[in-house]
C-alpha distance (Angstrom), angle and dihedral (degrees) to the residues before:
residue distance angle dihedral
M1 . . .
T2 3.79 . .
K3 3.78 118.9 .
F4 3.80 123.4 -158.3
T5 3.78 121.2 -166.8
S6 3.77 119.9 -163.0
P7 3.78 123.2 -147.1
E8 3.78 117.2 -95.3
V9 3.80 112.9 -81.4
I10 3.79 119.3 -150.0
I11 3.80 116.5 -149.5
N12 3.78 122.1 -177.1
R13 3.84 96.1 -128.6
S14 3.76 134.8 93.7
A15 3.81 117.0 -96.5
K16 3.81 88.8 -113.9
D17 3.81 93.9 51.9
F18 3.82 93.6 45.6
F19 3.83 92.3 46.2
N20 3.79 91.5 50.8
K21 3.81 91.8 47.3
I22 3.81 99.8 49.3
G23 3.80 93.4 31.1
N24 3.81 86.3 75.5
L25 3.79 106.6 64.0
N26 3.80 90.9 -157.1
N27 3.82 84.8 78.0
L28 3.82 95.0 58.4
E29 3.78 96.0 79.1
K30 3.81 90.3 71.1
I31 3.82 92.4 58.9
M32 3.81 100.2 38.4
P33 3.82 119.0 110.3
S34 3.80 117.9 -98.3
E35 3.82 90.8 -110.3
I36 3.82 90.2 71.5
E37 3.81 114.9 107.0
N38 3.81 134.0 -170.5
F39 3.81 95.5 14.0
T40 3.81 112.4 -176.2
S41 3.78 127.5 169.3
T42 3.76 151.5 170.4
D43 3.78 125.0 -164.6
S44 3.84 90.7 -85.2
S45 3.82 106.3 26.8
C46 3.78 141.0 38.4
S47 3.77 140.8 177.9
F48 3.78 133.2 -162.8
K49 3.77 143.6 157.3
M50 3.76 133.3 -132.0
K51 3.80 120.5 -155.7
G52 3.78 110.6 -86.6
M53 3.81 93.2 10.1
P54 3.81 132.4 95.3
E55 3.79 119.2 -105.1
L56 3.79 113.8 -82.9
A57 3.81 121.2 -148.2
L58 3.81 119.5 -167.1
E59 3.77 132.8 -174.0
I60 3.78 133.3 -172.2
T61 3.79 108.9 -105.6
E62 3.79 99.8 174.0
K63 3.78 138.0 16.2
I64 3.79 122.8 -175.7
E65 3.76 107.2 -173.6
F66 3.81 112.7 -98.4
S67 3.83 94.2 -17.0
K68 3.82 114.3 61.8
I69 3.80 143.0 18.5
S70 3.81 120.7 -177.9
L71 3.79 125.5 -165.2
A72 3.79 129.9 -171.7
A73 3.78 133.8 -168.6
V74 3.80 116.8 -107.3
D75 3.82 119.9 -140.0
S76 3.81 91.0 -13.8
Q77 3.79 126.4 164.3
V78 3.79 86.1 -139.0
P79 3.82 119.2 44.1
F80 3.79 107.3 -121.3
S81 3.78 134.4 175.1
L82 3.78 134.2 172.0
E83 3.79 126.3 -159.1
C84 3.78 121.2 -165.3
F85 3.80 114.8 -163.6
I86 3.80 113.2 -162.6
T87 3.79 125.7 -159.8
D88 3.78 133.6 167.8
């Protein structure tokens, strides 16, 4: 398995506010790049397509209040997960 780690991102919000915002996947559409097509979501899952790529469906697999949100791909040809660690 290959693991990619992104650089730290600083967001001018409290951990609680950020957790509540991205913990509802309906809010992701507003921050997705313009290349994203066919975005659909519920509070705990979303799917979208990028040009030239297969559709990607994600669901929340873990939420630790105000500190972590984990997402995993659903029925994907390539196993994919994303962990977001949140600190004040």
